[in-house]
N, C-alpha and C positions, 0 to 999 in steps of 0.2 A: 504494500498501498504507500501511497505516496504522503509526502506529509498534508499535503491538501486534504488526503483523506483521515489522517490522525489531527488534521486542526480542527474540523468538524464533528471529533468529538469530544473535543477541551471541555467546554462548557457540562457534559452531560456529562463528564467524569466529575468535574466540581459540584454539580447537582447531586449526584449518586445514582443517574437513570443506567449506567452501563452495566451488563451483567460481569461476572467475575470473571469469564475468558480475555470480555473485552477491554478490562481492565487491567488486568496481566501483562496484556500485549500493549496497549496502550504503554504503562508504568516502565516495561521494557525498550520502546520506541523514543519515552522519553528519556533515558541515559543513554542511550545512543545521539539522539539531536536537539542541540543547542538550541536552534530556534523555534522548534515544537515548545520548549521549555521555558526561555523568552515571553511566548504566546500566554502560555498557560497561568505566568507571572503577571502578566498583562492581564488577565480575565481576573484574576484572583484579587488585583488591588481593584479593580471595575466593581467587586460582588462587594467588598469592603467598604467601597465608596456608597455602592447602593443600600448597602445594610445600615450603614450612619444617618441617612436621610430620613427624616421623620416628616411625614405629612401633617401639616397644620387645619386643623378645624376653624373654619369662620367662625363671626363671632353670631351674637346670638342676632345681634344690630341687623348684620347681613341678610340675615335667614330670615329675619323680618321684613326685609326691603323687600329679598326676592319673592317672598307669598303675595305681600301685598301688589304686585306689581302684576304678579301673576292672576292673581284675582281680577284687578283692574282690566288687563288685556283680557279676558275669559268675556268678561261681564260687556266689555265695548264689541268683542268679535261672537256675541250673542245677540247684543243689540243690533249692530248691524246687518246680520242675518237676516232677523224676523225682521228688519227695515226693508230689508230686499224682498224678501218673501209677499210682505204686506203690497209692498208698490207693485210688484208684480203681477200679483192676483187682480190689482185696482186697475190697471193696464188691461188687464187681459178681460176684465168683465167689461171694462169701459168701451175698450176696442170691439169685443163682440157684440157690445150692445146698441155702438155705432154701424158695423156693419149690415145689423140685422134690419136698422133704419132706413138703410141706405139700399138694399136689397129690396125691402118691402115697396117701396117708394114709387108707386106709378108715375111720376112726370120723369123719372131715369131711364134713358133707352136700354134696352137690353145688351148693345152691344157695351155701354160702358160701365154695364152692373158683369160681366163676363171677365171684362180688361182691368176692374181694379180688384175684383176676385183672384183671378190668376196673377195677377202681381203679388198680392199678400201671400198666397198658395206660395209663392216662389222663396219671399220676403221667407218664409216662416221655415222652409227648407232651407233654404242656404244657414238661416241661422241655428239650426238644428247641428245641420252638418260642419261647420263651424266649430259651435260647442263641443259636440263632441270628438272632433281633430284635436281639441285643445285641452281638454279632457285626456282625452289619451297620449296626447306625446307630454302633458304636464306630470302624470303618474309614471313614465318609464323616463323620466330627464334625470340622466345620470350627474347632471351640473346644479340643478334648482338649490341645492345646498352651497354650493358656492358663492362665495362675496365676490361681487365685482368691484 
């Protein structure tokens, strides 16, 4: 085995993840290879440094600010969702009422009625198509969480 193969086993050796045969063979290689011994010493120093690092817990004030900010964002998000749904519902109801009145008006020609209905149907189909496409790509966008 080359030194690169042995170097791949060094962290497993330090973590105690190697079986007895691998440990025996690696230790025999380390006795004859200065480069691998230096690499092992470097890994030991890294492990020692990592063991000294103690993660700090955030202060209670920071947690309180986090949760109050989270609740504010959730409340605003729910408010915008409800507002948007209500606005869409009202616009749809008003639009349908206006179209019904337009179609039932005997003074409007049949050609104009067919043209307006065809145009609105095409508009709805385009809107649904674009919305479906945007939702499809948004859910699969690998870069949506990347800050620009």
